[in-house]
N, C-alpha and C positions, 0 to 999 in steps of 0.2 A: 607847226607841230611836225615832229619827225614821222617817218613812215611807220606803219604798224609793225611791231616786232614779230618775227616768225616764231611759232611755237616749236620748240626743240623736242627731239625724241625724249630727252631726259625729263622735260617738263610734262610732256604727255603721259609718260609713265608715272610721274608723281601724281598727276591729276587722277589717274586711274586708281592708284593706291588710296588717294583721299576719298574718292567716291565709294570704293569698296569698304572703307572704314566708317562710312556714314558721316563724313565731314563736310557735306555739301553746304552747311551754314557757316563754314569757316572760310577764311581767306588764305589761299595758298600763297606762301611767300616765295616769289620768284628768285631763284638763285642768281647770284652775281655772275658777271662774265667769267670770273676766275674760279667758279664753283667747282669745276672738275678737278682743279689743282688743290683747292682749299676745302675739300669736302670733309665734314666732321659729323658723325652720327651720334645721337644721344640715345642711350638705353636707360630705362626707368624701372624701378620697382618700389613698392612701399612695404614698410614693416609695421604699419598701423592701418589695417584695411577696413576698419569699421566705418559706419556711416558718420559717427561722431568720434572724437578723440581729444585727449588732453593736449596732444601735440600732433601736428601733421608731420609725417616722416617720409619725404621724398628722397630716395637714394638714386644716384646717377652714376653712369660711366660714359665718358666721352671717348670715341674712337676716331682716329684720323684715318679716313677711308680715301683720302686724296693722294697726291703724288709729291707734295712738298711738306717740309717740316713746319709745324705751326706752334709759335710761342703761345703758351696757355694764357699769358697776360693779355693777349689780344682777343680772347674769347669771353663771351658772357652767355649765360643760359637763363631763360625766363620760364618760370612755373606760374601758371595763371589760376586765380582762385576768386571766389565770391566772398567778400567780407561778411562777417556775422552781423555787423551793424555799421552805419556810416561813421560812428565815432570809435570803432574798434581799432586798436593799434597792435602791432605784432613785433616779435623779436626772433631773430635768427640764431641758430646754433649749429655748429659742426661737431658731431659726436666722434667721428673718426674719418680719416682720409688717407689713402696711400700717399698722396702728395703732401700730406701734413696739413692739419686744420689751420695752422698759422698762415698758410698760403692760400686759404679759401676765404672769400668775402661774401657777404649776403646783405642786400639792401632791398627795401620795398618801394614800389611805385604804384601810382593810380592810373588806370586806363582812361584814355581820352574819350572812348566810346564804350561805356559799360554795356554788358550783355546779361542775359539771364543767368549765366554761369561764371561770369568773371567781371570784376571791377578793380581788382588789384593784381599785382604780380610780385613774385620774389625773383630778384635777379642775382645770379651767382656769378662771381668773378674770381680771378686768380692774381696773385702777386707774381713778381718776377721770380721769386723763390720756387714757384711750382715747376719751372723749367718749360720744356717743349715736348711736343708729340711728334715723333718721326712717323712717316707713313706706316700704317698698320698698328701703331702703338695705341694703348688705352690708358686713361688716367687711373684705372682701377677704381675701387669703391670710393664714392663720395657719400658718406652716410650723414645726411643732413636732416634738420628738423626745424620747425618754427612753431610758435605758440603765441597766444594772446598775452599782452602785457599784464592783464589782470588775472591770468590763469583760468579764465572761464572756458567751458567746453566749446570746442570748435565743431561745427557741422561741415564735413568735407564732401559729403555725397553729392552736393550740388556744385562742386568745383570743376572747372573746365579741364584742368590738367590731371585731376585725380583719377586713378584706376583701381577700383576695389579688387579686381582680379589679378592685378599685376604684382604677385608675390615672388616672382622670379624675373630677372632682367630680360627685357625685350625692347626692341626699337620702338620709340614712342613719339608719334608725330604731334602730340598735343603739348609739346614744349618747343621753344625756339632756341636756336643757337646762332649767335651773331659773331662775326669777326670784324673788328674795327668798325662796327656800326652797320655792316652789311649782313643780311640774314643768309645763312648757308644751310640751314636745316629747319624743318618743322613748320607748323601752321599755328597762327595766332587766332584768338577769337575775332569774329567778323569786325572789320573796320579798325583794327588795332595793330597794323603792321609796325613792329618796333622801330623806333628812331634811335639814333645814337644817344647814349647817356653820357653826361659829363663825367669825366674821370674823378674818382674820389681824391680828396686832398692827400698828397703823398706824405709819408713820414720821412721827410728830408730835413736836413739840418738847416737852421736859421743862423745867419751871422750874429755873433754876440753883440751886445750893445745895451743901451739904456732900456729898462723895462721894469715891470713890477716884480720885485725880488724879496724873498725871505732868505736871510743868511744868519746862522747862529754858530759861533765858535765855542759855545758852552763855557764861557768865561765867568763862572759863578763860584761862590765860596762854599755853598752847601745847598741842600734841597729846600731849606727854609729861607734862602736868600730872597729878599723882596723883589729883586730884579727878575727872577724867574717868572713870577706872575705878571710883572709889568711888561715883560717881553712876550706875553701871550702863551705861557705854558702852565699846565697843571700836573702835579705829581700825584699819582693815584695812591689812595690809602683805603683801609678797610678790607672787605671781602667781596667776592663775586668773580665771575668768569673773566677770561678763560682759565683753564687749568684745574688743579686739584680742588674739589669742593672743601671748604673749610680752611684753605690756605689764606695767608694775609699779605696784602700789598704794603710794602714797607718803604715809606719815603726816606727814612734814615739810611737805607741801603742804596740810594741814588746819591753818589758822591762825585766830587770834581777835583782835578789835579792838573798839573802842568808837566809837559814833556816836550823837549826840543823846541821850546818857545810857543807851543800850541797848548791850548786848554783841552782837557779830555773829560768826558763824562763817563762814569762807570755805573753799570746796572748789575747789581749782585743778586744772585739767586742762592738761597741757603735752605737746606733741608736736613732733617734727621730721619727721614723715611716715614714721617707721620704728617698728616694734614696740619695738625696744630703746630708742628715744628717746621713748617715750610713758609718761607718769606720770599715773595716775588717782587718785581719792580716794573714800573711803567711811567713814562712821561708822554704827554699828549698836548697838542695845541688846543687852546681854549676856543679859537675861532674855527668854524667849519666853512672855510673860504677857498679851498684849493681844489682845482679840477684839472683842466687841460694845462699842459706845459711840461717842464722838465723838473724832476726831483732827483736829488743826489745826497749821498751820505758816505762818509768813510767810517767803516765799522771794523772792529777787531773781534772776531769770533774765537771761542775757545773750545777745545775738545776735552780738556781735563780739568778737574777741580783745583782751586787754589790749595786746598787741603782736604783730607779725608778720601774715602773710597770713590772710585769713578763708576759710571754706568747709568746715571739718572737720565730720564727722557726729557732733556731740557729743550726749550725752543727759544732761539735768539732771533730778534726780528727788526725790520724797518718796514713800515707799511703806511698806506693811506686808506681811509674808509669812510663810508656813510653808515650810520647805525641801522640795524634791522628793527623796524618798529612793529612788525607783525610777520607771521610765517609767510614766506614767499613775497615779501615786500618788494615791489618792482623798483623802488627808489634806493634800495640798498646797493652798495657796491664796495669793493675792496681790491687792492692790489698789494700783494705781499712779497717780501723777501723773508723766508723762514728757514733757519738753519737748525737741523736736528743733529747734534754732535754724536749722540748715542742711539740714534734710531727712535722708534715710536711710530704709532699709527700703522703697525704692521711691518715697518722697516727694521732691519737688524743692525744697521751701521750708519755711518755718516751719510747725510743726504741734504742737499739744498733744494728747496722748492721756491719757485716763483709762481704765484697763483693769482688769477684774475677771477673775481667773483661777480656773478650776475645777481643771484639770490639763493636762499636756502630755507628749508623748514627744519627746525631743530628736533621736532618730535611729531610723527616719525621722521627720521632723517632723510632729507632729500636735498641734494646739492646741485646747483647749476654753476659750474665753474670750468676753467681750463688751466692747466699748469705745465710748467717746464720743470725738469729735475736733473740733478747730477749727483751720482752716488760716489762721493769722494770727500776727503777732508778739506774744509775751508778754514782751518785754524789760522789765525794771523789777520793782518790788516787787509781790507778789500775795499775797492771803490765801487759803490753801488749806484747805478743810474737807472732811472725809470722815466720814460717819456710817454705822454698821453696826448693824442690829438683826436680829430674826428674820424680817424680810420683805424688806428691801432694803439695798443698798449705794448710798449717794447721795453724789455729788461736787458741790462748790460751788467756784467761783473768784470772789473779790471779791464774795461775797454772792449771786451768781447761780447758779441750778441749771445744772450742766454735763452731768450724766448720772446715770442710775439703773439699777441692775441687780438682779434678784431671783435666785431659784433657777435653776440649780444653783450659782451663783457665790458664795453666802454661805460664809464661812470655817467649817470644821468643827472647827478646832483653834486653840489660842493661837498668837500670831504675834509676830514681831520688828517693831520700827520702824527705818527705815533712810533715810539720805540718801546718794546717790552721784552721781558726775560722771565719765562715761566716754566712750569713743570706740567707735562701732559698727564702723568699718573704716578703712582708709587711703585710700579712694577719693575722699573729698570734696575734699581739697587735697593735691596731690602734691609741693609745694615742700619743700625740705630746710631752709628757714629756720625756726628754732624759733618757736613761738607758744603763748600761754597764754590760757585762758578761765576766768572766775570764776563761781561760783554761791554766793550768800550766803544765810545762814539767820539770822533774827532770834530765833525761839523755836520750840519744839515743845510741844504740849499734848495730853493725852489724859484724858478723863473716862470711866471704866469704866461700861458697861451703861446709859448714859443718852444720849439724843439731844438735842443742842442745835441751835438755829438759828445761822447765821453771826453774827447780831447778838448773840445770847447769848454766843457764844464771845468776841467782841470785848469785851463787858462783863466776862467772867471774866478775860481777860488784863489788862485795865485794873485790875481789883481786885487781882490778884496783884502787879502792879508798884507800885500805890499802897501796898501793904503792905510793899514792899521785898523781896519774895520773888524770889530768883534761881534757886532750885531747890527742887522738892518732889516726893516720890514716895511715895504711899500706896497704890499699886495692888498 
């Protein structure tokens, strides 16, 4: 055994602070040898200060109080709490962050030595996109929250890290900050000195090669072609959401043609400004068997109608989803590309949304989602790529990163693949003159459980077409 370490002035001062704060029952985490250089302080406040809450809302700011620049990707922060029951599960969400919610991660862990006030922890981490903190710099607000998967009320008054009176930021010793596994700030519940956590699976590309693949070139004669059903698709008919109540889903307006040697699918939306005169289109996989992996489609969006006056609030889409079976259904999930050529939902002009859904309540409306957006025209052909792994949902348009979302938005269950073209409301254009809008689709592709770059997707599609493949499904 080595000689007993000498108690430093820094450690004695920290022990005094701990005693003054009434933390005698907690374990003070000894700073590493480089702590003076690598010092980071955590400030905490809560925006939900009641003894119980629908969601726990711990907000943080991390400040570099040392003398060296600290990459945020090397830092993790733990918030300790008492679970409401042994079987309770929790989900993390980032409401807003100066560093960007796409760059903030949240995972839950179980303490090796439970105490009266803690048996779980929420660990906050950062991606490389969060950047670094120079000496004296702060992350700014990290407005975070977590909630029970079943949305039952949480008792937080017995949680170790909770501070009911902390409604303004202040240094908070009841959380811990780790750098590369070494604790550099805070105190943990007794007997629970944090150990290094395994790094989450990175969202890196995987070399292409054999795998479980869906590819469809949409080489069909019409929406009634028997091959459509044989290949696992259903064309929507009748009435029902989304869109204008009373509108009709029209299989006859899902048509197919050929251009430049490739087959194309066209989804036409027609309206005369009335619900009865509105016909929308949708095609969806029959099987609910898609979850992690790479999704891609080449889609042509349009800003103007084929004929008639412009201005309708159209929605042109490519997405994956699990149905909502009840309000706030924890198994629901959805990842959307949605293009609004003429605005809608409060927008006045062109906007592209990429939205990752955790769940929602339709009445009264309550949504748990995250989205990316760009306010510009996307008329014309675009390559859409969506990747899902155990860490992130990542959206690309034409090879460029568009948005990335982590927990709690990752899908929990297998999903459908869908394209639809529909009308938000009848307020965009009030003319009674009929008009039609087109959305075309060149192909759809899915590689199960493997993340490809957009360039690798392009190469895979080229290889499939070079081999004369028009349809393949091994998923």
